[in-house]
N, C-alpha and C positions, 0 to 999 in steps of 0.2 A: 253710483255714478250711473247719471243718464247714459244710455247706448244710443239714443235715436229721440228723436222729436218729431210726431207724427204729421202737424202741420209740414214742417221743412223738410218730409219726405214726400208730400203730397208736392209743394209746388216746385218740388227739382225733379220729381218724375216728370213734370209739365215742361220744363226747359229742358231735359233731354230731349223729349220728342219733339221740342221746336228747332233741336237743332239738327238733330238727325232727318227729320222730316222738312220743316221749312229751311234751316239754312243747308242741308245735306251736308253734313259734316261725316266724316267716315266713323264708324264701334271704335279705332281705338284714340280716334278725337274727342272723341264724348267721353269714353272712360279717363282720358287725362280733366278732362274740365271738373269730371266729379272726383277724381285724386283731390284734385284742391281746393274743390269745396268742403270735402272732409275733413282733409289738413285745418282750414277754418275752424271749422266745426267741433273740433277735438280741444283747439285751443279758446274756444268760448262755450266748452260745454253745452253743445249743443244748446245754445240758446235761441231762444226766434227769430225766424230773419225779421221780424219787425218791429223786435226790437235793437233793428242794429241800428249804431252810429259810427260817423265819423274815427272817433276816436280808439274803435276796435278795429279799425283798417291799422291807422299809424302803430299801435298797440303791437298788431300782427307781424308788421310788415319788421318793427327789431324782434320780435320774438324767432320768424322763423328765419331772418340772418345768422341768427346766430346756432342754428340747427346745422346738424352733419349727417353727412350720408353714411346709413348703414352700412354700408358694407367696406367704403374705404376710409370713414371715418375723417374723410376729410370737410370742409365748411362747404354748403352747397355754393354751388357755380352761380355766378349772377344773371349765366342763361335759365338755370333751372327756377329762380326767383321768380326773372321777366316772364316768364312763362307762365306760372304760379298766378303769379299777384294778376296778372291779364285776364286768364280764364275767371279770375273775382272780379276781377272789376266789369267783364262785362257780363258776369252774372247779375248782382247787384244795378246795373245799368238797365237788365231788362226787367229786373224784380219792382223796380223804380215805377214800371206801367202796368202791374197789372192789380187787378181787384182785390180789393183786401191791403194792400200794398201804397196804392198810390199816396195814400193819406200820412205814412209811416216816412216812407223814403222821399229824398227828392233824388232827380239823375246826377247832381252833381256830386254826392256823397260817393260815388262808384270812382272817382277821380282819388280817393283817399290811399287810392291800393295802387297811385302810382309810384313805382320808385325815380331817384332823384334824375336828370339829365346826365350824369356824368357815368352812371348808374347801367343806365340803359344802351348807352356806347360800349361800354366792357362787353354788356352781355348780346349786343348783335354786331359787335365788330367781326369782321369776316376773316378770319386766320387760313395759315397758308396750309391748305390740305393735304397728305403726302399720298401714295399710293405706289407698292413695289414698280418697280423697271421690268422691263419685259425680261431681262436674262437671269432678275430673282425668281421670278413667275418660271421662267426656263429651268433652272434649280431646283425648284422647288417640286417642279415635275416629275424632273428626272430620279428625287429620289423618292418617290410615293409609293411604295410597294403595288406588285401586282401577283401578288398571289391567289387570292380570294375573289371572288366576284364581288363582294363588296370592296375592298379594296381598289380593283378596277373602277367601279365605280365612283369611286370617291376621287380618283387620279382623272378622269373624265367629265367628274364637277368641276373641276380647276380649268381644266383646257376648254372646255365651255362657257364658263364664266369669262373665259381671258378672248373667246372669239366673239361675243355678245355682246358682253358687258350688261347683262341681266339681270336686276335685282334679285335680292334672293327670295326675296316673296313669288315671285314669277318662277323663278327657276323650280322651287317645291311642286309646281301644279303643271308643267308642261307633258304633254304627251308625245308620245313619240312624233305622232301625224302633225305637230307643230314643226318641225326640221324637215327640212328640202334641202339633203346633204349635194342635190343636181344643180341648183340654183344656190347654193351655200350658204343660205339663210333658215333664220327662222321665224315661223309667225306666229306674232305675241297678240292672238285671238284672246280679249278679253271677255268672249263668252265662255270660256275654257280656263285661264293663265288669270290670276291673281297680277294684272297691271296696275302702274301707280295710275291713280284718277280714271280707272278702268279703259284707257286708251287701246285700241288696237292700232296697232303699226308694223312692220317687218325690217327685222333687223338680217341685215348681210354680211358675212364673218369678218370683223376687223382683219385687217393686212398684217398679222400677228407674229406669223411663220407657220409653218410646214408640219412643223413637229405637236402643235396644239390641235390641229385639223386631224393627223392621223391618230391620235390614240382618240379622238370623236368618234371618229368613223371606225373604228375597231368596234368601241363600245357600242354601236348601236348595230353593227354586226354581228355582235355577240348576242345580245340584246334577241333579234331577230331569227338570228337560225340556231342557237344553243339555247335560252332560253323562249323562243317560241311566242315572245311577246307580237301583240297587237297593237294598231294605230291609235286605239285608244289607251292602251297602257301604259304606267308612265315612264317618262322616259330617264328620270332617278328614283328609283322605287324604293320604298325605306326599307332599312332590316329588319329583317324575322329576327328576334329575341325569344330564346327559352330559356328553362332553369335547366344548369348541368347536373351533370353526378354529384360535385360539391355542394349542390344549391347556391352556387351562384349564376345569374343571368350570364347568359355570352351569347352573341350574333353567330348567326348557321346559316344565314343564304340573304335572299332578297324576297319581297313580299308581294303580290302587285295590287299595292294602294300606294299613294302619296302622302309625303310627309304632310303633318297635318299647321306645321309651320316652319320656317325659315332655322330655328333656331341649330336642328344637327347639321344643316349648311357651316353656319360659323365653326363650329364644334370642328368640322371636318379640317376648313381651313387652319381653323388655330393650332391643330397637329400635324397641319401638313407643312406649319414654315415652321415651326417647334422641333418637328424632324430635318429637316434642310437647317436649323442652327441658324435661323432668321427671324427678326423681330415678327409680329404677328400683324399683319393686315387684314382687315376684312371685306368680306364679297364687294363691298359697294365701292371700295377703294380702289378699285380694279378700273371702274367709271371714270375718277379721275389720269390714270395711267392712260385710258386710251384718248381722253382728250388732247392731255399732253403730247399724245402721238399724233392725234391727227393736225395739232398745231406746226405739227415742225415739216408732216407731208403737206397739207393743203397748200397748192400755190396762189390758192385764187378765192372768190369770195364764194362762187356754187360749190367747189370742192369743200368748204369748212360747211354750207347749209348743208352738202347732202350728207358730213358726217354725223353732223349735228342731230339731225332726221334718223341717221340710223340710230342713234344711241335715243329715242323718243320723244326728243327733246322738239317742239313747233317753232320755233323760236331760239334763233342763231346764240341771241343775247343769254336765255337760259345756261346753255355750257358753258361763255364766258364769265357768267356770273357765279352760277355754282362751281365748274371744276376748272377753270381756264386761270387760275392761278399761276402767276410766274412762280415758280422755284428759287428760293434765294440766290440757291449758287449761280442757277441760268439768271436771275435779274444782275448779277455782278461781273458774269461776262459781256452779258449785252449792253451796260452800261461802258463800261472799261471799252469795249469796240467801239463803242461810240466816239468815246475820246478820241480813238486813235484815227477814226476817221475825221472830226473836229481835226487834228494837226496837218493832216494829209491836205485839207482840203484849205488851212489856212499858207501851208508852204505852196500848193499849185496857184492861191488866188496873190500872192506875193509876185511869185515868175510873172503869171498874166500882167501885174503892174508894172514889173520892169520892164518886159516886152513891149508894152504900149508905150513906153515913158522914152525908150531908144527910139523907136516908130518916129513918134510926135519929133524929138529932138533932129532925127534928121531930116525930116521936111524940113526944119528951121532955113 
């Protein structure tokens, strides 16, 4: 079985360079495109891209729609199909303009990777995103153990995420110098912190309760006074793991290094919610919690703009579109209250009309 096609590999390298350098896409985005193209090549048994025909795209769509998730065994979601086929469509559209392919491919050939309009609507539909309530987060915080430095770090991690709504990738890269407790803020400096789109901004602690702030204050004090951490040391250091006497890996403390990715952070959240007897909410879901809180606290457009900016959004609409969905139960409350208001308006209107009629009759 052919494991690669030399011509395909050369043109793919050119395309990945184009995506990274010309289109300024991130490594994860390029990796996702590479995975999509690899899936198509697996199906065609590494057939040369110059031999591409629209029928291949149609057959691949049918084949891909029958595949199942390797972990859950569930049928692939429409969203996964949409992103994969979208990556293939963009690649073959670019390919049709490259030397050696212009005479073989047409730009319109790429259109055969389109999903049906119905499937696109399913794939791109906005669904109600859930996040934990502040009461649930406080319950989780109170259930987390604090016997070791690793456990206290984990607890401070949950408190910090609640206070700032920072993304897990950024949290893994924060240093002590980025937190200003006097000003109650954290500086998300893209020179050091892995922020989304490498944006630099300041986040002031959200008003979520003193308990979360107290946990973070105690953790930073421990790092500075007991661990003798400096400004350039990690705010949430990685765990030091050694092989114990029973030949098993064991956590023995903290290292002066950052986590290489956000996977340990998500694992800490999962374990914390399980310990508290609650369903798992990932770190990112807390941003939904904070936007909902802002919607209930902010009374003016300026206040919500500041709240949105505090989350790292340049535009208020970003907060509303991505995190501002009204929960179904809250939707019901609002609609019912509006109905009651309408009843009141009808009653008041009838009274006004009756009063006017009496006044007019008295003047006759």
